C-alpha positions as CSV (number, residue, x, y, z in Angstrom):
1,H,46.3,135.4,91.6
2,A,49.7,134.7,93.2
3,D,48.1,133.5,96.4
4,E,45.7,131.0,94.7
5,K,48.1,128.1,95.2
6,R,50.2,128.9,98.2
7,Y,50.4,125.5,99.9
8,S,53.3,123.5,98.5
9,C,54.2,119.9,98.9
10,I,57.8,119.8,100.2
11,I,58.4,116.4,98.6
12,C,57.2,116.9,95.0
13,K,56.7,120.7,94.9
14,K,53.1,120.6,93.7
15,H,51.0,123.6,94.8
16,F,47.5,123.6,96.3
17,P,45.0,126.3,97.1
18,S,44.2,125.1,100.6
19,N,46.0,123.3,103.4
20,S,43.4,120.6,103.5
21,Q,44.1,119.7,99.8
22,L,47.8,119.6,100.6
23,I,47.1,117.2,103.5
24,Y,45.1,115.0,101.2
25,H,47.9,115.1,98.6
26,S,50.6,114.3,101.2
27,R,48.9,110.9,101.7
28,V,50.1,110.0,98.2
29,H,53.6,110.1,99.7
30,T,52.9,108.7,103.1
31,G,50.5,106.1,102.1
32,E,48.3,107.3,105.0
33,K,44.7,106.0,104.9
34,P,43.1,107.2,108.1
35,Y,39.5,106.2,107.1
36,S,38.8,102.5,107.7
37,C,35.7,100.5,106.9
38,D,34.2,99.0,110.0
39,I,33.1,95.9,108.1
40,C,36.1,94.8,106.0
41,N,38.9,97.0,107.4
42,V,39.8,98.4,103.9
43,S,41.3,101.9,104.4
44,F,41.0,105.1,102.4
45,S,42.8,108.4,102.2
46,K,39.5,110.4,102.0
47,K,36.3,110.1,104.0
48,G,34.2,110.4,100.8
49,N,35.9,107.4,99.3
50,L,35.0,105.4,102.4
51,S,31.3,106.5,102.1
52,R,31.3,105.5,98.4
53,H,32.9,102.1,99.3
54,N,30.2,101.4,101.9
55,S,27.3,102.3,99.5
56,R,28.7,100.2,96.7
57,I,30.2,97.2,98.5
58,H,28.2,96.6,101.7
59,T,24.6,96.5,100.5
60,D,24.2,92.7,100.7
61,W,27.0,91.0,102.6
62,K,27.6,88.0,104.7
63,L,29.6,88.3,107.9
64,Y,31.9,85.6,109.4
65,F,31.8,85.6,113.2
66,C,34.6,84.5,115.6
67,S,33.2,81.7,117.8
68,V,35.4,82.9,120.7
69,C,34.8,86.7,120.9
70,N,32.0,87.2,118.3
71,E,34.0,89.8,116.3
72,S,32.7,89.9,112.7
73,F,34.6,89.8,109.4
74,L,33.5,90.2,105.8
75,M,36.1,87.9,104.4
76,K,36.8,84.3,105.7
77,R,40.6,84.8,105.4
78,D,40.4,87.7,107.8
79,L,38.5,85.5,110.3
80,T,41.2,82.8,109.9
81,R,43.9,85.4,110.6
82,H,42.0,86.7,113.6
83,T,41.4,83.2,115.0
84,R,45.1,82.8,115.5
85,I,44.9,85.4,118.3
86,H,42.9,82.9,120.2
87,T,44.6,79.7,119.2
88,G,48.2,81.0,119.3
89,E,48.8,79.4,115.9
90,K,51.9,80.8,114.2
91,P,52.2,79.1,110.8
92,Y,55.0,81.3,109.4
93,S,58.4,80.2,110.6
94,C,61.8,81.9,110.1
95,N,64.3,79.5,108.6
96,A,67.2,81.5,110.2
97,C,66.0,81.2,113.8
98,D,63.4,79.5,116.0
99,K,60.8,82.3,115.8
100,S,57.3,81.8,114.3
101,F,54.6,84.4,113.4
102,S,50.9,84.5,113.0
103,Q,51.0,86.7,109.9
104,K,53.2,86.5,106.8
105,S,53.9,90.2,106.9
106,H,55.3,89.8,110.5
107,L,57.8,87.2,109.2
108,T,58.8,89.5,106.3
109,N,59.5,92.3,108.7
110,H,61.5,89.9,110.9
111,R,63.6,88.8,108.0
112,Y,64.3,92.5,107.1
113,A,65.5,93.1,110.7
114,L,67.7,90.0,110.6
115,T,69.4,90.9,107.3
116,G,69.4,94.7,107.8
117,K,67.5,95.1,104.6
118,K,65.7,98.4,104.4
119,P,63.6,98.4,101.2
120,Y,61.5,101.5,102.0
121,S,63.1,104.7,101.1
122,C,62.1,108.3,101.7
123,S,61.9,110.2,98.4
124,K,62.7,113.5,100.2
125,C,65.9,112.6,102.2
126,N,66.8,109.1,101.0
127,K,66.6,107.6,104.5
128,N,65.8,103.9,104.4
129,F,63.5,101.9,106.6
130,S,62.9,98.2,107.1
131,R,59.1,98.7,107.6
132,K,56.6,100.7,105.5
133,S,54.9,101.9,108.7
134,R,58.1,103.5,109.9
135,L,58.6,105.2,106.5
136,I,55.1,106.6,106.8
137,L,55.8,108.0,110.2
138,H,59.1,109.5,109.0
139,I,57.5,111.2,106.0
140,R,55.1,113.0,108.3
141,N,58.2,114.9,109.6
142,H,58.6,116.3,106.1
143,T,54.9,117.0,105.4
144,G,53.9,118.1,108.9
145,E,50.8,115.9,108.6
146,K,49.1,115.2,112.0
147,P,46.2,112.9,111.2
148,Y,45.3,112.0,114.8
149,S,43.7,114.4,117.3
150,C,42.9,114.3,121.0
151,G,39.2,114.1,121.7
152,I,39.6,116.2,124.8
153,C,41.9,119.1,123.8
154,N,41.7,118.7,120.0
155,K,45.5,118.9,119.7
156,S,46.8,117.0,116.6
157,F,49.6,114.4,116.5
158,S,51.5,112.5,113.8
159,R,51.3,109.2,115.7
160,E,48.4,107.4,117.3
161,S,48.9,106.9,121.0
């Protein structure tokens, strides 16, 4: 029975009976959610959770359509955010410089860059990052997770190209 749980998480040391279960678990540390709903863009770490979401949430839904490109959105706020691509509206302004941004999260990342603040820390090596997305990419170096694959050669990669 020693081989029953031979796949170990290098971050928290938990053991798993299969590599696929270890990969699912590693998403707890990376925050990776590779399965996205085509309707509302909510993301999930497991494909089954996406299927359950679709069957529970998207039975009777109203879509909001962009009048410029006809892209559809489940939530009006997402349509509003999307519309800024076409209008060029940037309502979030930095008070330290002249830059403006279409999304609040982009302003937050900009402020972190200006101040040098790095609030996202790797629990394995304590390296700090200014963006959560960069921390997620970094953690894949520890976990070996490669969630993206080439449709031609099936080779796996840690980053989307």
